[in-house]
matplotlib code that plots the C-alpha trace (Angstrom):
import matplotlib.pyplot as plt

x = [10.3, 13.4, 16.8, 19.4, 22.4, 25.6, 28.0, 31.4, 34.4, 36.4, 40.1, 42.6, 44.1, 47.8, 50.0, 53.2, 54.3, 53.8, 56.7, 55.0, 54.5, 57.9, 59.5, 57.9, 58.6, 62.2, 63.7, 62.0, 63.4, 66.9, 66.7, 65.4, 66.8, 70.1, 72.2, 74.9, 78.5, 79.4, 77.7, 75.1, 73.8, 70.1, 67.4, 66.3, 63.7, 61.2, 61.3, 60.9, 57.9, 56.3, 56.7, 55.2, 52.2, 51.7, 52.0, 49.6, 47.0, 47.0, 47.6, 50.2, 52.9, 56.3, 57.8, 55.2, 56.1, 56.3, 59.8, 59.5, 60.1, 63.4, 64.1, 61.3, 63.7, 65.2, 61.8, 60.6, 63.7, 63.0, 59.4, 60.4, 63.1, 60.6, 58.0, 60.4, 61.9, 58.5, 59.4, 56.3, 54.2, 56.2, 55.7, 51.9, 51.9, 53.5, 51.0, 48.1, 49.1, 49.3, 45.9, 44.4, 45.8, 45.0, 42.6, 44.5, 46.8, 44.4, 44.8, 48.5, 47.3, 45.1, 48.0, 50.2, 47.5, 47.0, 50.7, 50.9]
y = [14.0, 16.2, 15.2, 14.4, 16.8, 15.0, 15.3, 16.8, 14.6, 16.0, 16.3, 15.6, 18.6, 19.1, 20.1, 18.6, 18.0, 14.3, 12.4, 12.0, 15.7, 16.5, 14.3, 16.6, 19.9, 19.2, 19.5, 22.9, 24.2, 22.9, 24.6, 28.0, 28.3, 26.5, 26.9, 29.6, 28.4, 30.6, 32.2, 31.1, 27.6, 27.6, 25.5, 22.4, 23.5, 20.8, 21.8, 25.4, 24.5, 22.5, 25.5, 27.9, 25.6, 25.5, 29.2, 29.9, 27.4, 28.5, 32.3, 32.1, 34.8, 33.7, 33.9, 31.6, 28.6, 25.4, 24.1, 21.2, 23.7, 25.5, 28.9, 31.4, 34.0, 31.4, 30.1, 33.7, 34.5, 31.4, 32.5, 36.0, 34.8, 32.3, 35.0, 37.5, 34.9, 33.5, 30.1, 29.9, 30.3, 27.5, 25.2, 26.0, 25.1, 21.7, 21.1, 22.2, 19.9, 17.0, 17.9, 17.8, 14.3, 12.9, 15.4, 15.3, 18.3, 21.2, 22.8, 23.4, 25.8, 27.6, 28.0, 29.5, 31.8, 33.2, 33.7, 36.2]
z = [-9.4, -8.5, -9.8, -7.2, -7.4, -8.2, -5.3, -6.4, -5.9, -3.0, -3.7, -1.0, 0.8, -0.1, 2.8, 1.4, -2.2, -3.0, -4.5, -7.8, -8.2, -6.8, -9.5, -12.1, -10.3, -9.3, -12.9, -13.3, -10.1, -10.9, -14.4, -13.3, -9.8, -9.6, -6.5, -6.6, -6.7, -3.7, -0.8, 1.7, 1.2, 0.3, 1.9, 0.1, -2.5, -1.6, 2.1, 1.0, -1.2, 1.5, 3.9, 1.2, 0.7, 4.5, 4.8, 2.0, 3.2, 6.8, 6.4, 9.2, 9.3, 8.0, 11.4, 12.8, 10.6, 12.7, 13.5, 11.1, 8.3, 7.4, 8.8, 8.0, 6.5, 4.2, 3.1, 2.5, 0.4, -1.7, -2.1, -3.2, -5.6, -7.1, -7.6, -9.1, -11.5, -12.6, -11.1, -9.0, -12.1, -13.8, -10.7, -10.9, -14.6, -13.9, -11.1, -13.3, -16.1, -13.7, -12.2, -15.7, -16.1, -12.6, -10.9, -7.6, -7.3, -8.1, -4.7, -5.5, -8.2, -5.7, -3.4, -6.0, -7.3, -3.9, -3.5, -6.4]

ax = plt.figure().add_subplot(projection="3d")
ax.plot(x, y, z, "-o")
ax.set_aspect("equal")
plt.show()
């Protein structure tokens, strides 16, 4: 008699950062990418991260981001700054730690890995 293969548990697709995950990521962003005292105001980091996740998941060009996200140039600047500073890796590490605890945010790690 053949054994039945166990069906893998399907994780939810992440399109936006859930509140629980954001509460863990926000201090990391505030510590490693604080707003500058002068100059152009930055987009909200959570909105930028949501747009980055959307962009990485869909493969859309930056200038094709839907209007519900901040300006594509601002999001792309945030993305480049976070890559160069290593912040995106830190965000991934936080998400990966939570995934190990709860098994729900693994796709965030996939998104950030593709972004490198």
